[in-house]
SEFI-385262 format. One line per field, with one value per residue (C-alpha): residue number from 1; residue in one letter; x, y, z. Coordinates in steps of 0.25 Angstrom, whole numbers, plus 5000, padded with zeros to 4 digits. Layout:
// SEFI-385262
vovo	c(NUM/...)
roke	c(a/...)
c1	c(X/...)
c2	c(Y/...)
c3	c(Z/...)
//
This chain:
// SEFI-385262
vovo	c(1/2/3/4/5/6/7/8/9/10/11/12/13/14/15/16/17/18/19/20/21/22/23/24/25/26/27/28/29/30/31/32/33/34/35/36/37/38/39/40/41/42/43/44/45/46/47/48/49/50/51/52/53/54/55/56/57/58/59/60/61/62/63/64/65/66/67/68/69/70/71/72/73/74/75/76/77/78/79/80/81/82/83/84/85/86/87/88/89/90/91/92/93/94/95/96/97/98/99/100/101/102/103/104/105/106/107/108/109/110/111/112/113/114/115/116/117/118/119/120/121/122/123/124/125/126/127/128/129/130/131/132/133/134/135/136/137/138/139/140/141/142/143/144/145/146/147/148/149/150/151/152/153/154/155/156/157/158/159/160/161/162/163/164/165/166/167/168/169/170/171/172/173/174/175/176/177/178/179/180/181/182/183/184/185/186/187/188/189/190/191/192/193/194/195/196/197/198/199/200/201/202/203/204/205/206/207/208/209/210/211/212/213/214/215/216/217/218/219/220/221/222/223/224/225/226/227/228/229/230/231/232/233/234/235/236/237/238/239/240/241/242/243/244/245/246/247/248/249/250/251/252/253/254/255/256/257/258/259/260/261/262/263/264/265/266/267/268/269/270/271/272/273/274/275/276/277/278/279/280/281/282/283/284/285/286/287/288/289/290/291/292/293/294/295/296/297/298/299/300/301/302/303/304/305/306/307/308/309/310/311/312/313/314/315/316/317/318/319/320/321/322/323/324/325/326/327/328/329/330/331/332/333/334/335/336/337/338/339/340/341/342/343/344/345/346/347/348/349/350/351/352/353/354/355/356/357/358/359/360/361/362/363/364/365/366/367/368/369/370/371/372/373/374/375/376/377/378/379/380/381/382/383/384/385/386/387/388/389/390/391/392/393/394/395/396/397/398/399/400/401/402/403/404/405/406/407/408/409/410/411/412/413/414/415/416/417/418/419/420/421/422/423/424/425/426/427/428/429/430/431/432/433/434/435/436/437/438/439/440/441/442/443/444/445/446/447/448/449/450/451/452/453/454/455/456/457/458/459/460/461/462/463/464/465/466/467/468/469/470/471/472/473/474/475/476/477/478/479/480/481/482/483/484/485/486/487/488/489/490/491/492/493/494/495/496/497/498/499/500/501/502/503/504/505/506/507/508/509/510/511/512/513/514/515/516/517/518/519/520/521/522/523/524/525/526/527/528/529/530/531/532/533/534/535/536/537/538/539/540/541/542/543/544/545/546/547/548/549/550/551/552/553/554/555/556/557/558/559/560/561/562/563/564/565/566/567/568/569/570/571/572/573/574/575/576/577/578/579/580/581/582/583/584/585/586/587/588/589/590/591/592/593/594/595/596/597)
roke	c(m/a/r/f/r/l/p/a/v/a/g/t/c/l/f/p/l/l/l/l/s/a/p/l/h/a/g/p/a/v/a/l/g/y/a/p/k/y/g/p/g/f/t/h/f/e/y/v/n/p/d/a/p/k/g/g/t/l/t/l/d/a/i/g/g/f/d/r/l/n/p/w/l/l/k/g/t/p/a/a/g/v/a/d/l/m/c/d/t/l/v/e/q/s/r/d/e/p/f/s/v/y/g/l/l/a/d/d/i/a/l/a/p/d/r/r/s/v/r/f/h/l/r/p/e/a/r/f/a/d/g/s/p/v/r/a/a/d/v/k/a/s/f/d/t/l/t/g/k/f/a/h/p/q/y/r/l/y/w/a/d/v/q/a/a/v/v/e/d/a/q/s/v/r/f/e/f/a/r/e/n/p/e/l/h/l/i/i/g/q/m/p/v/f/a/a/k/w/i/e/g/r/q/f/d/e/i/v/r/e/a/p/l/c/s/g/p/y/a/l/e/g/f/t/a/g/r/r/i/e/y/r/r/r/p/d/y/w/a/a/e/l/p/v/r/r/g/q/y/n/f/d/r/v/v/f/e/y/f/q/d/q/a/v/a/l/e/g/f/k/a/g/v/f/d/v/a/q/v/n/i/a/k/q/w/v/r/d/y/t/g/p/k/f/d/s/g/e/l/v/k/a/e/l/a/h/r/n/n/a/g/m/q/a/f/a/f/n/l/r/r/p/l/f/q/d/i/r/v/r/r/a/l/a/l/a/f/d/f/e/w/s/n/q/t/l/f/e/g/l/y/r/r/s/n/s/y/f/t/n/s/d/l/a/a/s/g/v/p/q/g/a/e/l/a/l/l/e/p/f/r/a/q/l/p/a/e/l/f/e/r/p/w/q/p/p/s/t/e/a/p/g/s/l/r/d/n/l/r/a/a/l/a/l/l/k/e/a/g/w/t/l/a/d/n/v/l/v/k/d/g/r/r/l/e/f/e/m/l/l/v/n/r/g/f/e/r/v/i/a/p/y/a/k/n/l/e/r/l/g/v/r/l/n/y/r/t/v/d/t/s/l/y/q/q/r/v/d/n/f/d/f/d/a/l/v/q/v/w/p/q/s/p/s/p/g/n/e/q/s/g/n/w/g/s/a/s/a/d/q/p/g/s/n/n/l/l/g/l/k/d/p/v/v/d/a/l/l/a/k/l/v/y/a/p/d/r/a/a/l/v/t/a/a/h/a/l/d/r/v/l/l/w/g/d/y/v/v/p/n/w/y/s/p/v/h/r/l/a/w/r/n/r/f/a/h/p/q/t/l/p/l/y/y/q/p/i/d/w/v/i/s/s/w/w/a/k)
c1	c(5005/4993/4985/4987/4987/4991/5003/5000/5008/5013/5009/5009/5005/5016/5017/5027/5035/5032/5043/5039/5040/5033/5022/5016/5004/5003/4987/4982/4997/5007/5021/5031/5045/5042/5030/5020/5018/5005/5001/4987/4982/4985/4973/4978/4990/5000/5000/4983/4974/4964/4956/4957/4942/4934/4927/4930/4933/4948/4950/4963/4966/4969/4976/4969/4956/4950/4941/4940/4936/4940/4955/4962/4960/4971/4963/4960/4962/4956/4951/4960/4955/4947/4956/4963/4948/4938/4946/4952/4964/4966/4979/4982/4996/5001/5009/5019/5027/5034/5022/5013/4999/4988/4975/4963/4953/4960/4963/4972/4983/4991/5001/5003/5017/5022/5018/5011/4997/4990/4977/4969/4958/4947/4942/4926/4923/4928/4918/4915/4910/4896/4896/4900/4912/4925/4928/4938/4932/4932/4948/4949/4941/4949/4962/4957/4952/4964/4973/4964/4966/4956/4963/4977/4989/4996/4988/4992/5006/5007/5000/5007/5010/4996/4991/4976/4966/4958/4946/4947/4935/4926/4937/4949/4958/4971/4980/4989/5003/5012/5025/5029/5030/5032/5023/5012/5004/5004/5001/4990/4983/4985/4972/4961/4949/4935/4921/4922/4907/4914/4918/4911/4905/4912/4925/4934/4941/4927/4922/4930/4920/4914/4922/4927/4918/4929/4931/4938/4936/4929/4919/4918/4908/4908/4916/4918/4927/4940/4938/4933/4930/4925/4926/4918/4923/4914/4909/4907/4922/4924/4939/4939/4943/4953/4968/4972/4960/4959/4960/4960/4952/4946/4940/4925/4929/4940/4937/4948/4947/4955/4964/4971/4984/4993/4991/4976/4977/4985/4974/4962/4971/4971/4958/4953/4948/4958/4963/4978/4988/4999/5010/5022/5025/5036/5034/5019/5022/5032/5024/5010/5007/5008/5000/4990/4982/4994/4998/4986/4987/4974/4982/4994/5007/5015/5028/5025/5036/5035/5043/5039/5048/5048/5050/5053/5047/5054/5052/5050/5053/5046/5055/5046/5050/5062/5068/5070/5075/5089/5094/5104/5092/5085/5098/5100/5085/5085/5100/5092/5082/5088/5081/5089/5085/5069/5069/5076/5068/5054/5053/5057/5069/5058/5061/5071/5077/5071/5083/5077/5065/5063/5069/5066/5068/5078/5074/5081/5094/5106/5122/5126/5120/5127/5126/5111/5108/5120/5118/5104/5110/5122/5115/5110/5123/5124/5109/5113/5121/5134/5133/5122/5131/5141/5135/5122/5111/5107/5098/5104/5106/5111/5117/5133/5141/5131/5124/5112/5120/5130/5118/5112/5127/5126/5112/5115/5129/5118/5109/5121/5125/5112/5111/5103/5111/5109/5106/5102/5098/5090/5093/5090/5091/5087/5080/5071/5074/5076/5061/5050/5038/5035/5021/5016/5002/5007/5010/5018/5030/5030/5038/5048/5048/5050/5065/5067/5062/5073/5084/5081/5079/5094/5099/5089/5079/5064/5056/5040/5030/5016/5006/4993/4980/4981/4972/4981/4993/4988/4985/4997/5006/4998/5001/5015/5012/5022/5039/5041/5033/5034/5033/5033/5035/5031/5037/5034/5043/5044/5041/5036/5029/5024/5037/5037/5025/5034/5047/5044/5045/5031/5026/5032/5022/5008/5001/4998/5009/5018/5031/5031/5045/5044/5055/5058/5072/5075/5083/5072/5062/5072/5074/5059/5059/5068/5061/5046/5050/5060/5060/5063/5066/5080/5077/5068/5076/5088/5079/5072/5086/5091/5079/5079/5095/5091/5079/5089/5098/5089/5086/5072/5068/5071/5071/5062/5061/5052/5047/5051/5038/5023/5019/5005/4995/4982/4970/4972/4958/4965/4973/4982/4989/5003/5011/5013/5013/5029/5023/5011/5006/5001/4987/4984/4988/4980/4968/4969/4974/4970/4958/4949/4951)
c2	c(4969/4962/4975/4990/4995/5010/5011/5011/5020/5007/4996/4990/4991/4985/4992/4985/4988/4981/4981/4983/4971/4964/4963/4977/4970/4961/4956/4953/4949/4958/4957/4966/4963/4948/4937/4938/4924/4922/4919/4921/4909/4909/4905/4910/4916/4905/4913/4909/4897/4898/4888/4895/4893/4906/4911/4914/4926/4934/4944/4953/4964/4979/4989/5003/5005/5010/5023/5020/5011/5018/5012/5023/5036/5043/5047/5036/5022/5010/4998/4985/4976/4989/4989/4976/4966/4976/4982/4974/4981/4980/4969/4959/4959/4943/4942/4932/4941/4956/4962/4953/4958/4952/4957/4957/4968/4970/4958/4964/4976/4982/4993/5002/4999/5013/5009/5022/5015/5002/4996/4988/4980/4976/4963/4963/4955/4964/4967/4977/4972/4978/4970/4982/4980/4985/4995/5004/5017/5010/5009/5022/5028/5020/5026/5040/5040/5032/5043/5054/5065/5058/5044/5042/5048/5036/5032/5043/5043/5027/5027/5043/5039/5034/5046/5041/5029/5029/5020/5015/5005/4999/4988/4994/5006/5014/5020/5030/5032/5046/5036/5024/5017/5002/4999/5008/4997/4989/4996/5003/4989/4989/4999/4995/4998/5003/5006/5020/5021/5020/5033/5039/5054/5053/5058/5046/5050/5052/5038/5033/5023/5015/5004/5004/4996/4988/4975/4966/4952/4958/4969/4977/4971/4980/4987/4993/5006/5005/4990/4980/4977/4967/4961/4950/4942/4945/4932/4940/4944/4945/4942/4930/4920/4929/4921/4935/4931/4916/4911/4925/4932/4921/4925/4929/4940/4948/4956/4967/4969/4981/4983/4995/4988/4975/4971/4972/4964/4953/4951/4951/4940/4931/4934/4930/4942/4943/4930/4934/4942/4948/4950/4961/4961/4951/4951/4946/4938/4930/4932/4934/4925/4913/4905/4894/4898/4897/4884/4877/4882/4891/4903/4903/4911/4911/4919/4919/4922/4934/4939/4954/4968/4972/4985/4995/4997/5007/5018/5029/5045/5056/5064/5076/5078/5087/5077/5067/5073/5072/5057/5057/5058/5047/5038/5040/5037/5024/5019/5020/5008/4994/4984/4973/4976/4977/4964/4956/4961/4966/4958/4944/4947/4943/4955/4961/4974/4982/4986/4992/5000/4985/4976/4962/4963/4964/4979/4981/4991/4983/4983/4997/5003/4996/4995/5002/5006/5013/5019/5023/5029/5036/5049/5052/5048/5063/5063/5049/5047/5040/5030/5023/5022/5016/5005/4998/5005/4996/4999/5003/4989/4985/4970/4970/4975/4988/4992/5001/5009/5012/5016/5027/5032/5033/5040/5049/5053/5057/5064/5072/5074/5079/5089/5082/5085/5077/5083/5076/5064/5071/5076/5088/5097/5113/5110/5100/5083/5071/5067/5059/5051/5036/5036/5022/5014/5000/5001/4988/4997/5005/4994/4995/5010/5010/5004/5013/5026/5022/5021/5035/5040/5035/5045/5055/5055/5054/5044/5045/5035/5034/5025/5030/5023/5020/5031/5041/5034/5034/5048/5052/5045/5050/5064/5060/5065/5056/5057/5043/5029/5013/5014/5002/5003/4990/4986/4976/4969/4979/4994/5004/5017/5016/5018/5033/5035/5029/5037/5049/5063/5064/5057/5063/5073/5065/5062/5047/5045/5033/5043/5042/5047/5061/5056/5066/5062/5064/5053/5043/5049/5046/5032/5030/5033/5024/5012/5016/5017/5006/4998/4984/4976/4979/4994/4993/4985/4996/5006/4999/4998/5012/5018/5009/5012/5027/5025/5018/5028/5037/5032/5037/5027/5016/5002/4992/4978/4968/4954/4943/4936/4938/4934/4929/4924/4918/4909/4895/4895/4903/4895/4903/4898/4890/4900/4912/4924/4932/4945/4949/4955/4944/4949/4952/4938/4932/4942/4937/4922/4915/4908/4902/4888)
c3	c(5039/5032/5031/5031/5045/5048/5055/5071/5081/5088/5077/5066/5052/5042/5027/5021/5006/4994/4984/4969/4959/4947/4946/4947/4944/4957/4957/4971/4978/4977/4984/4978/4979/4977/4973/4984/4992/4988/4974/4966/4971/4984/4995/5008/5016/5021/5035/5036/5038/5026/5033/5047/5053/5054/5068/5081/5089/5090/5101/5102/5112/5108/5116/5120/5113/5100/5097/5082/5072/5060/5059/5050/5058/5064/5078/5089/5090/5080/5084/5082/5069/5061/5049/5049/5052/5045/5031/5019/5012/4998/5000/5012/5015/5017/5030/5025/5014/5017/5009/5001/4998/4992/4986/4996/4992/4979/4970/4962/4963/4950/4952/4941/4933/4937/4951/4954/4956/4959/4958/4966/4962/4974/4974/4969/4981/4990/5001/5012/5026/5022/5007/4998/4989/4991/4979/4975/4980/4994/4991/4986/4999/5009/5002/5001/5017/5021/5015/5019/5030/5040/5040/5049/5041/5041/5029/5022/5025/5020/5007/5003/4991/4986/4979/4976/4975/4962/4959/4945/4946/4957/4960/4956/4965/4962/4969/4964/4970/4970/4968/4966/4979/4980/4991/4989/4981/4992/5004/4997/4997/5012/5013/5021/5012/5017/5012/5006/5011/5026/5025/5015/5019/5033/5037/5039/5054/5058/5055/5068/5077/5063/5055/5043/5031/5026/5020/5030/5038/5050/5054/5066/5076/5086/5097/5111/5107/5114/5119/5109/5093/5088/5073/5066/5055/5041/5036/5022/5021/5007/5007/5018/5007/4998/5000/5008/5018/5020/5031/5040/5048/5054/5067/5067/5077/5081/5095/5099/5114/5118/5132/5137/5138/5136/5150/5151/5137/5143/5153/5143/5135/5147/5151/5137/5132/5117/5111/5106/5114/5106/5116/5114/5128/5129/5146/5145/5135/5144/5157/5155/5142/5152/5160/5161/5148/5140/5147/5144/5130/5130/5127/5118/5117/5103/5097/5082/5072/5062/5053/5056/5055/5070/5066/5077/5091/5098/5109/5099/5100/5095/5086/5086/5102/5102/5112/5103/5091/5096/5093/5105/5114/5106/5107/5122/5124/5116/5124/5137/5132/5137/5129/5131/5146/5143/5135/5145/5156/5150/5137/5142/5131/5119/5112/5102/5101/5088/5080/5066/5063/5054/5065/5063/5047/5037/5036/5047/5046/5050/5050/5044/5031/5018/5004/5000/5011/5015/5001/5004/5018/5012/5008/5021/5028/5034/5040/5048/5059/5055/5064/5054/5044/5053/5064/5065/5073/5085/5097/5110/5119/5132/5129/5134/5132/5131/5144/5148/5156/5143/5135/5145/5147/5130/5130/5142/5134/5121/5130/5135/5120/5116/5127/5138/5153/5165/5178/5189/5182/5171/5158/5153/5142/5140/5154/5150/5154/5145/5145/5137/5137/5131/5126/5128/5126/5132/5146/5143/5138/5151/5158/5144/5147/5161/5161/5148/5157/5168/5159/5154/5168/5169/5158/5165/5155/5158/5151/5154/5148/5147/5142/5136/5131/5115/5110/5117/5115/5100/5099/5105/5096/5082/5086/5090/5106/5112/5116/5113/5112/5109/5095/5085/5071/5064/5050/5039/5031/5019/5026/5016/5018/5031/5035/5029/5039/5050/5048/5037/5040/5032/5043/5057/5057/5054/5066/5067/5057/5062/5063/5077/5077/5070/5061/5050/5044/5029/5029/5034/5025/5012/5018/5019/5004/5000/5009/5005/4990/4988/4976/4982/4993/4994/4994/5003/5013/5010/5013/5027/5033/5029/5035/5048/5050/5049/5060/5068/5070/5070/5085/5085/5093/5104/5099/5106/5104/5094/5094/5083/5087/5088/5103/5102/5114/5111/5114/5109/5102/5089/5077/5068/5056/5058/5046/5053/5044/5042/5044/5055/5065/5076/5079/5064/5062/5072/5067/5053/5053/5066/5068/5079/5082)
//
């Protein structure tokens, strides 16, 4: 959450919404809708150690490979760490507030009285890695390039309401907006800034193997394509003593070692190839992260609390495929997944069921729509299922008194209603059998999909599953070349413009967008507008509840699971602050806030 990050197919990037309040001229700290936690004289964030020593090497793992150093393109796979370690943004986001930002490259932020433009004033001491000053022209060049035709299209979607960047003088740049948008002046501050001369005279998508010239805390030290990349801390980093940077980025070197899959990475961790492992496979956490090295204290494992909005992880259907355009088929396929069995048998009982597109937050819909939410949904009653107004949505369950047998019976009834006929234990319609493929990038999911496929086979449905390498997976996902896949839509405490990229009709046909479902629904589009342009927190929560409810009742996905804790294992030669952030991704936190003992 701390930095702008392109929404990933299965990742993460969280883009929070800020709510309007006075004063409009907020200086170097802005938290719209509430007062910033940290006042003008703050010296460091509470979740860092301002006296953390510098030095040492942190080695981390990455899965798959990479074929480019330019992190802002559509084609190919970017190297880990380039944008986060090398490139500063105009503002820095606090990890212990829903969405407060504090000046990094910018030392002043001024929103116009009509809220149709914002001016950033740059710190005169800001410097790129080659020692040249960061100027307004660099900010404009970064914006124009990222929203141009050669960069990843997600940027154009995300900043669609920003009409132009205007250089006022060497230190001041003004962004002009097409309309009033409550969060726009803050999310434009998340933009990474690179030097204009880095791209001068070249087409952006042809800059592939050259790292950007930026102003961040690290510089590229070397790499082996697809296998390893190394960064070294800049001793001349201009922002090292700013309050938003003090106590952070303490390692002299940060290295990413690449592995082909999670199983190989596990062996690499045990062998000492890398230092910190984020564990997302419950079986591994319980059974494999044990042994003499853990008993002796050489290796440490811990479950770390967080307050992240868990979003939605699910088996997602591609609505561009005719098979999935019938809601009865989607509902039937969801009924065949036995989460309770999977959780106890495969996951050691460590997970909870995802039950919302804003799981684990106050933005999740509950009960039946009432009050302001009901008023928001009422104009669309004829376009929505009647059940939405009558009872809460719940994912299928096999907990008593329910059972998998009952769910499969209900699923078969839905499929017969949709015109599918069972012949020789195979469902057919118009001469074709009911068959689809689940595209995977992580072999660990094969053990989850296999029993799901067996349940579907009992219905007469054939589910094939295929695990491909990272680059092919990304290519197929970017071009929507899949039937179904495992997808994570992470969320922030205050969602905003990025939701249009996830669910809006305008993004459904845009290659590389996060609208993997191919969703085109005028009701969803209307609710997105209510959410994105919500005038205050109450209106935002109401719109999120309504949007969540409509998405859930569309049965576009088979909800998976989430964890209320981060699970980390590391070598016992590192230290971290005792105060944890509230909203954070664990590896980002390790890189930015840990230090070598």
